[in-house]
Each structure stands twice: as structure tokens, then as C-alpha cells.
VOGU-3710 file (C-alpha; in Angstrom, 3 decimals, decimal comma):
1> mtvartmrnk> 0,000/0,000/0,000  2,805/2,447/0,702  4,310/1,801/-2,732  1,004/2,738/-4,340  0,823/5,918/-2,252  4,405/6,808/-3,109  3,753/6,364/-6,817  0,547/8,386/-6,614  2,360/11,245/-4,841  5,225/11,182/-7,348
11> aqtlkgkvte> 2,701/11,199/-10,199  0,964/14,220/-8,672  4,307/16,021/-8,360  5,163/15,229/-11,974  1,717/16,337/-13,148  2,227/19,598/-11,273  5,611/20,188/-12,910  4,148/19,579/-16,366  1,118/21,782/-15,725  3,257/24,563/-14,287
21> elgrvtgsrr> 5,589/24,487/-17,287  2,613/24,472/-19,661  1,322/27,540/-17,849  4,679/29,264/-18,284  4,791/28,472/-21,993  1,231/29,622/-22,646  1,368/32,536/-20,214  -1,584/31,229/-18,238  -1,421/32,232/-14,586  -4,180/29,798/-13,730
31> lkrqgrtdrv> -2,232/26,827/-15,093  0,954/27,957/-13,347  -0,875/28,294/-10,049  -2,637/24,955/-10,455  0,639/23,249/-11,373  2,463/24,772/-8,426  -0,322/23,636/-6,109  -0,177/20,058/-7,416  3,621/19,969/-7,266  3,821/21,267/-3,712
41> sgslkqaaek> 0,967/19,064/-2,543  2,641/15,946/-3,923  5,966/16,922/-2,382  4,404/17,538/1,022  2,634/14,185/0,931  5,927/12,485/0,077  7,688/14,247/2,944  4,932/13,309/5,390  5,097/9,681/4,336  8,884/9,683/4,653
51> agrafrr> 8,664/11,181/8,161  6,036/8,629/9,143  8,289/5,790/8,029  11,190/7,238/10,021  9,154/7,262/13,248  7,805/3,719/12,762  11,246/2,212/13,117
//
């Protein structure tokens, strides 16, 4: 289950990077903001999962 969560979080981060870059290329502030939100959200979820694993040991 943690592998699936990790992959989902990495996919969200990647999706955010792509969306943010698409927003930069097209000049769309909405896409940049949405991409940044996805990227940061995925990164925070990854960090939280990593911290949780560290405290389980």
C-alpha cells in the first residue's frame, strides 16, 4: 500500500511540474498556479510519508 501511495504522490508532483511548465509556456497564470499547487501538494505528501516511516522504526 505504501508503494502505491508513493507512486501516486510522485505522479501528482510530476503532473504539477508539467502543468506549471505548460502555464509558463502559454502565459496562463491559472495553469501555473494549479501546477504549483499540485507539485507542492505531492511533495508535502511524500515528505509526510517519509517522516512517518522514520518514526515507525
